[in-house]
C-alpha positions in Angstrom: 193.2 280.9 50.8 195.2 283.8 48.7 198.5 285.0 49.7 197.3 287.9 51.0 194.9 286.6 53.2 197.7 285.0 54.9 199.6 288.1 55.5 196.0 289.8 57.1 195.7 287.1 59.1 199.3 287.4 60.0 199.3 291.1 60.8 196.1 290.4 63.3 197.8 288.1 65.1 200.5 289.8 65.6 200.5 291.8 69.6 201.7 295.2 68.1 201.8 298.3 70.2 199.5 300.8 67.9 199.7 304.4 69.3 196.0 305.5 68.2 196.4 309.1 69.3 195.4 312.1 67.2 198.1 314.9 67.4 195.9 316.4 69.6 195.2 314.3 71.8 198.7 313.1 72.5 199.2 316.7 73.1 196.7 316.9 75.7 197.9 313.9 77.6 201.6 314.7 77.6 201.1 318.0 79.1 198.6 316.4 81.7 201.9 313.3 82.7 204.1 316.3 83.0 201.9 318.0 85.4 201.9 314.8 87.4 198.2 314.0 86.6 197.0 310.3 85.1 194.3 311.1 83.2 195.7 309.8 79.8 197.3 306.1 81.0 194.7 304.5 79.3 193.5 307.1 76.4 195.3 305.0 73.7 193.9 301.6 74.8 190.1 303.0 74.6 190.4 304.7 71.9 191.6 301.6 70.0 188.6 299.9 71.8 186.4 302.0 70.0 188.2 301.6 67.1 188.2 297.5 67.2 183.9 297.9 68.3 182.3 298.0 64.5 185.2 296.0 62.9 184.2 293.0 65.8 180.3 293.9 65.1 180.8 293.7 60.8 182.9 290.7 61.3 180.0 288.8 63.3 177.4 290.0 60.9 179.6 288.3 58.2 180.2 285.2 60.0 176.6 285.0 60.6 175.3 285.7 56.8 177.9 283.2 55.0 176.6 280.4 57.8 173.3 281.3 56.8 173.6 281.7 52.8 175.3 278.1 53.4 172.9 276.5 54.9 170.1 278.0 52.2 172.2 276.1 49.5 172.8 273.2 51.4 169.0 273.0 51.6 168.3 273.5 48.1 170.2 270.7 47.0 168.6 268.3 49.1 
């Protein structure tokens, strides 16, 4: 495996607090929290969840494609 692959795997495994809010969302949440509301408590996690969904779908598709391709190659060699 290449060195860059190891770096990507390490970065994916690290559990870092990531801020995924745009400037407008952040301002709205901060204003709401100053007024005593709790509307933005889970906004950042929701944004990260929505952002990760297409990547997970592509990963699943890629893994299925890889195994299907591998299975076809083993059938050709038999």
